[in-house]
C-alpha positions in Angstrom: 0.0 0.0 0.0 1.4 3.4 -1.0 0.5 7.0 -0.6 1.7 10.1 -2.4 1.4 13.8 -2.3 0.0 14.7 1.2 1.1 11.5 2.8 -0.9 8.8 4.6 -4.2 10.2 5.8 -6.0 7.3 7.4 -8.8 9.5 8.6 -10.0 9.7 5.0 -9.4 6.0 4.2 -10.9 4.6 7.4 -12.9 7.1 9.3 -12.8 6.6 13.0 -13.9 8.5 16.0 -12.5 8.6 19.5 -15.0 6.8 21.7 -15.2 8.2 25.2 -17.0 5.6 27.3 -16.1 5.0 30.9 -15.4 1.5 32.2 -18.2 1.6 34.8 -20.7 2.6 32.1 -19.7 -0.3 29.8 -19.7 -2.8 32.6 -22.8 -1.5 34.2 -24.8 -1.5 30.9 -23.8 -5.0 30.0 -24.3 -6.6 33.4 -27.5 -4.8 34.4 -29.2 -5.9 31.2 -28.8 -9.4 32.6 -29.9 -8.5 36.1 -26.4 -8.6 37.5 -25.4 -5.9 40.0 -22.2 -4.0 39.6 -20.6 -1.3 41.7 -19.5 1.9 40.1 -16.1 3.3 40.7 -12.9 4.2 38.8 -11.9 1.8 36.1 -8.3 1.8 34.9 -6.4 -0.4 32.5 -5.3 -2.6 35.4 -9.0 -3.0 36.4 -9.8 -4.3 32.9 -6.8 -6.7 33.1 -8.1 -8.1 36.4 -11.5 -8.5 34.9 -10.2 -10.2 31.8 -8.2 -12.5 34.0 -11.5 -13.6 35.5 -12.4 -15.0 32.1 -9.8 -17.7 32.8 -12.5 -19.5 34.9 -14.7 -20.2 31.9 -15.3 -23.8 30.9 -13.3 -24.0 27.6 -14.8 -27.4 26.8 -18.1 -25.5 26.1 -18.1 -23.8 22.7 -19.7 -20.5 23.8 -17.4 -20.1 26.8 -14.3 -21.1 24.8 -15.3 -18.4 22.2 -15.6 -15.8 24.9 -12.2 -16.8 26.3 -10.6 -16.3 22.9 -12.4 -12.9 22.6 -11.2 -11.7 26.0 -7.6 -12.5 25.1 -7.9 -10.8 21.7 -9.2 -7.6 23.2 -6.5 -7.5 25.8 -3.8 -8.1 23.2 -5.2 -5.5 20.8 -5.4 -2.9 23.5 -1.8 -3.4 24.5 -0.6 -3.1 20.8 -2.8 0.0 20.4 -1.1 1.7 23.3 2.2 0.6 21.9 1.7 2.3 18.6 0.2 5.4 20.3 3.5 5.7 22.2 5.5 5.3 19.0 3.7 8.3 17.5 4.4 10.4 20.6 8.1 9.5 20.3 8.5 10.1 16.6 6.5 13.4 16.6 8.6 14.7 19.5 11.8 13.6 17.7 10.7 15.5 14.6 9.7 18.5 16.8 13.2 18.5 18.3 14.8 18.6 14.9 12.6 21.6 14.1 13.3 23.4 17.4 9.7 23.0 18.5 8.1 22.1 21.9 9.0 18.5 22.9 7.4 18.6 26.4 4.2 16.9 25.3 3.9 13.3 26.5 0.9 12.2 24.5 0.7 11.4 20.8 -2.3 13.7 20.4 -0.5 16.8 21.8 3.0 16.0 20.3 1.7 15.4 16.8 -0.5 18.4 17.0 2.7 20.6 17.3 4.2 18.9 14.3 1.0 19.2 12.3 0.9 22.9 13.0 4.4 23.3 11.6 3.5 21.3 8.4 0.4 23.3 7.9 2.3 26.6 8.3 4.8 25.4 5.6 1.9 24.5 3.3 0.4 27.9 3.6 3.7 29.3 2.5 3.6 27.2 -0.7 5.7 24.2 0.5 4.6 20.7 -0.6 5.1 17.5 1.4 5.0 14.1 -0.3 5.2 10.9 1.7 5.4 7.3 0.4 5.4 4.3 2.6 5.4 0.6 1.6 2.9 -1.5 3.6 3.5 -5.2 4.1 2.2 -6.5 7.5 0.9 -10.0 8.0 -0.9 -11.5 11.0 0.7 -14.4 12.8 -0.6 -17.6 11.3 0.8 -19.8 14.1 -1.0 -17.6 16.8 -4.3 -18.0 15.0 -3.9 -21.7 14.5 -3.0 -22.3 18.2 -6.0 -20.2 19.2 -8.4 -22.0 16.9 -7.2 -25.4 18.1 -8.1 -24.4 21.7 -11.2 -22.5 20.8 -13.0 -24.9 18.4 -13.0 -27.8 20.9 -16.7 -28.6 20.4 -17.0 -27.7 16.7 -15.4 -30.9 15.3 -14.7 -29.0 12.1 -12.9 -30.3 9.1 -11.1 -27.1 8.2 -10.0 -28.1 4.6 -13.5 -29.3 3.8 -15.3 -26.3 5.3 -13.1 -23.4 4.3 -15.1 -21.0 2.1 -13.8 -18.0 0.1 -10.2 -18.4 1.0 -7.2 -20.8 1.1 -6.1 -23.1 3.8 -2.7 -22.1 5.1 -0.3 -23.9 7.4 3.0 -22.9 8.9 5.6 -25.2 7.3 9.1 -26.4 7.8 9.5 -28.6 4.8 8.3 -29.2 1.3 5.2 -27.2 0.2 3.0 -28.2 -2.8 1.7 -24.7 -3.3 2.9 -21.1 -2.8 5.2 -20.4 0.1 5.3 -17.0 1.8 8.2 -16.3 4.1 7.9 -13.1 6.2 10.9 -12.0 8.3 12.9 -8.9 9.1 15.4 -10.1 6.5 15.3 -13.3 4.4 17.4 -14.5 1.5 15.0 -14.5 -1.4 14.9 -16.0 -4.9 11.3 -15.2 -5.8 9.0 -12.2 -5.6 9.8 -9.8 -2.7 6.8 -7.8 -1.4 8.8 -5.2 0.5 12.4 -4.2 -0.1 14.9 -6.2 -2.1 18.5 -5.4 -1.5 21.8 -6.5 -3.0 20.3 -6.6 -6.5 21.9 -5.3 -9.7 20.0 -3.4 -12.4 16.5 -4.2 -11.4 13.5 -2.6 -13.2 12.2 -0.9 -10.1 9.2 1.3 -10.6 9.3 1.8 -6.8 11.3 3.5 -4.1 15.0 3.2 -5.0 18.0 3.6 -2.7 21.2 3.5 -4.6 21.6 4.6 -8.2 18.9 5.2 -10.8 19.4 5.5 -14.6 16.1 7.1 -15.3 16.3 10.3 -17.4 14.5 12.3 -14.7 13.8 11.8 -11.0 11.6 12.7 -8.1 13.4 12.3 -4.8 16.9 13.1 -3.5 20.1 13.1 -5.4 23.3 13.7 -3.4 25.2 15.5 -6.1 22.3 17.7 -7.3 20.3 18.3 -10.5 21.7 19.8 -13.7 18.4 21.0 -15.3 14.7 21.5 -14.7 15.0 21.4 -10.9 12.2 22.4 -8.5 12.7 21.7 -4.9 15.0 22.2 -1.9 18.7 22.6 -2.6 21.3 22.0 0.1 24.1 23.7 -1.8 24.1 26.2 -4.7 21.0 27.1 -6.5 21.2 28.6 -10.0 18.0 30.1 -11.1 15.4 31.5 -8.7 14.8 31.1 -5.0 11.2 31.8 -4.0 10.8 33.7 -7.2 13.9 35.9 -7.0 17.0 35.4 -9.2 19.8 33.8 -7.3 23.3 32.2 -7.8 24.1 30.8 -4.4 22.4 29.2 -1.4 18.7 29.0 -1.1 16.6 28.0 1.9 13.3 28.2 0.0 12.0 26.8 -3.3 14.9 26.5 -5.8 14.0 26.4 -9.5 16.6 25.9 -12.1 19.6 23.8 -11.2 21.2 22.7 -7.9 24.8 21.7 -7.1 24.7 19.8 -3.9 22.0 17.6 -2.3 18.8 18.2 -4.2 15.4 17.0 -3.1 12.5 17.5 -5.4 11.8 16.9 -9.1 14.4 17.0 -11.8 14.3 16.8 -15.6 17.8 15.2 -15.7 19.3 12.0 -14.5 20.8 11.7 -11.0 24.5 11.2 -11.5 25.1 10.3 -7.9 23.4 8.3 -5.1 19.6 8.4 -5.3 17.3 8.0 -2.4 13.9 8.8 -0.9 11.9 8.6 -4.1 10.7 6.6 -7.1 13.0 5.3 -9.8 11.1 4.6 -13.1 14.2 2.8 -14.5 17.0 0.5 -13.6 17.8 0.7 -9.9 21.1 -0.6 -8.5 21.1 -1.0 -4.7 17.7 -1.7 -3.2 14.2 -1.4 -4.5 10.9 -1.4 -2.6 7.4 -1.9 -3.9 4.3 -3.3 -2.4 3.3 -4.9 -5.7 6.3 -7.2 -5.6 9.8 -7.2 -7.2 11.6 -10.2 -8.8 14.3 -10.6 -6.3 17.6 -12.4 -6.0 19.0 -11.0 -2.8 17.9 -10.0 0.7 14.2 -9.3 1.2 12.8 -7.1 4.0 9.1 -8.1 3.9 7.6 -11.2 2.4 9.3 -13.4 -0.1 6.8 -15.3 -2.2 8.1 -18.5 -3.7 6.3 -20.2 -6.6 4.4 -23.4 -6.3 6.2 -26.6 -5.4 8.9 -25.1 -3.2 11.4 -27.7 -2.1 12.0 -26.0 1.2 9.4 -23.8 2.8 10.0 -22.2 6.2 6.9 -20.0 6.3 3.2 -20.1 5.3 2.4 -22.9 2.9 -0.7 -22.5 0.7 -1.1 -26.2 0.0 0.2 -29.5 1.4 3.2 -29.4 3.6 5.2 -32.5 4.6 6.4 -31.0 7.9 3.6 -28.9 9.4 4.5 -26.8 12.5 1.0 -25.5 13.2 -2.6 -26.7 12.6 -4.2 -25.5 9.3 -5.9 -22.1 9.2 -8.7 -21.0 6.9 -8.0 -17.6 5.4 -11.7 -17.3 4.3 -14.8 -18.1 6.2 -14.9 -21.3 8.2 -18.3 -22.8 7.7 -18.8 -25.0 10.8 -21.5 -24.7 13.4 -20.3 -22.7 16.4 -16.9 -21.9 14.8 -17.6 -18.4 13.4 -17.0 -16.5 16.7 -13.9 -18.6 17.5 -12.4 -17.8 14.1 -13.2 -14.1 14.4 -11.6 -13.8 17.8 -8.6 -15.9 16.8 -8.1 -13.8 13.7 -8.1 -10.7 16.0 -5.5 -12.4 18.3 -3.3 -13.1 15.3 -3.7 -9.4 14.2 -2.5 -8.3 17.6 0.7 -10.3 16.9 1.0 -8.8 13.5 4.5 -9.0 11.9 5.4 -5.7 10.2 8.9 -5.9 8.6 10.7 -2.5 8.5 8.9 -0.5 5.8 10.6 1.7 3.2 9.5 5.2 3.8 10.4 8.3 1.9 9.5 12.0 2.1 10.0 14.8 -0.4 9.6 18.4 0.8 9.8 21.1 -1.9 10.6 24.6 -0.6 11.6 24.0 3.0 15.1 22.5 3.7 14.7 22.5 7.5 11.4 20.6 7.2 12.9 18.2 4.7 15.8 17.4 7.0 13.7 16.9 10.1 11.2 14.6 8.5 13.8 12.6 6.6 15.8 12.0 9.8 12.8 10.1 11.3 10.7 9.0 8.4 11.6 5.3 8.9 10.2 5.4 12.5 7.1 7.3 11.2 6.5 4.5 8.6 6.7 1.8 11.3 4.0 3.6 13.3 1.8 4.2 10.3 2.1 0.5 9.3 1.1 -0.7 12.8 -1.9 1.7 12.8 -3.1 0.3 9.4 -2.7 -3.2 10.6 -4.5 -2.8 13.9 -7.4 -0.4 13.3 -9.7 -2.8 11.4 -9.5 -5.7 13.9 -9.9 -3.3 16.8 -13.0 -1.7 15.3 -14.4 -5.2 14.8 -13.9 -6.5 18.3 -15.3 -3.2 19.7 -18.5 -3.8 17.7 -19.2 -7.3 19.2 -22.4 -7.9 21.1 -23.1 -10.5 23.8 -25.9 -11.8 21.5 -23.3 -13.2 19.1 -21.9 -15.4 21.8 -25.3 -16.4 23.2 -26.2 -17.6 19.7 -23.4 -20.2 20.1 -24.7 -21.5 23.4 -25.4 -20.6 27.1 -22.9 -18.2 28.5 -24.3 -17.7 32.1 -23.4 -15.0 34.6 -19.6 -15.7 34.3 -19.7 -15.4 30.5 -21.7 -12.2 30.7 -19.2 -10.7 33.1 -16.3 -11.8 31.0 -17.9 -10.2 27.9 -18.5 -6.9 29.6 -14.9 -6.6 30.9 -13.5 -7.7 27.5 -15.7 -5.1 25.7 -14.3 -2.4 28.0 -10.8 -3.4 26.9 -11.9 -3.2 23.3 -13.3 0.3 23.9 -9.9 1.4 25.3 -8.2 -0.1 22.3 -10.5 1.8 19.9 -9.9 5.1 21.8 -6.1 4.6 21.6 -6.0 3.6 17.9 -8.1 6.6 17.0 -5.4 8.8 18.4 -2.9 7.1 16.2 -5.2 7.5 13.2 -5.3 11.3 13.8 -1.5 11.4 14.4 -0.9 9.6 11.1 -2.4 12.6 9.3 0.2 15.0 10.8 2.2 15.1 7.6 -0.9 15.7 5.4 -0.5 19.4 4.9 -3.4 21.8 4.7 -2.7 24.9 2.8 -5.8 26.7 4.2 
């Protein structure tokens, strides 16, 4: 997944609102509807953790209670990851603020990123453009989902391969795979298609983010030796042409148009004769190339390496038969077995909480503001990591927060213990939704508004 121009604005792609619901209100509503009394008092994260721990007493040999137990674990895990990504945004926004000489005293993501957003908006009103591109390649933990479903579907007696609808059956494999094999790791030697960043390659047709050299006749990004003709952007050196509309032959801290001798970030109508970075190469790239659509790779892949069918050795997710399975099979579509739907949903959420996001490739191009370009570039990798986690987590969090007790009662009797477990789990889901909405708002901080 990639974004251009104003950068990733998840508030437009996946509208979310910050839900402000107190724990006592959630617990009180859920329990009193079942005639269960509940005291009202302060409810903190630790209160919710204690309440979720109470779900451990459910009878997991009963399908409905096993489903609730899986749901409670999913909500707790997702809440923890949501708080983690919120903290990441607070850290990276403060790091960028420090580079810009702005206030770094704010401890929350909401406040810290608001400071950064104000600086970006100010630049936009002055005519500065900010373009961000981030590769997205996150995958839920197949093993975690398989382990959860094995425990949860105790009463379903479900043949997964026979009842998987609208998706493939996948298994974690450590042997020969009859189908496609996907290997996701921080780094993996890859001779296949890399969905992420392929490094150590020579003369690859990139059409993605290139770090190294690029033989394209023009570029958009950063060239360390400058641009000889048709340049528009930020020049960290000598600008020949105009600076913010005035004729210049020397340094320029604004928008340089003409040519740049030195580090040039922007668009250029000539080839980059030096090291290219932070942009797209529509030609042969030597070094590393990153693209979500996949790149034929014979090198090191940061992301997911997809091997063709019939892989002799598969140490990853096998879409087919594996002669050395290391986890039970998982249905990537809808598991059509009585009583299994809620288990599968909760287990998928658990797997999402353990999402694997290899380091993304992230680039930023600021035209007309050298200081902003330098500050954002210094921390754009950490920014990309926080954005990726936000994208990966927000949908499963919204889904668990929308659950109702009736969905579990449709599976079977839940009793007073089950109702209490659901109420406390829902409060954790609400906390997760509130937290991830902060990250969604923070992710829009580099989306400039010219006003």
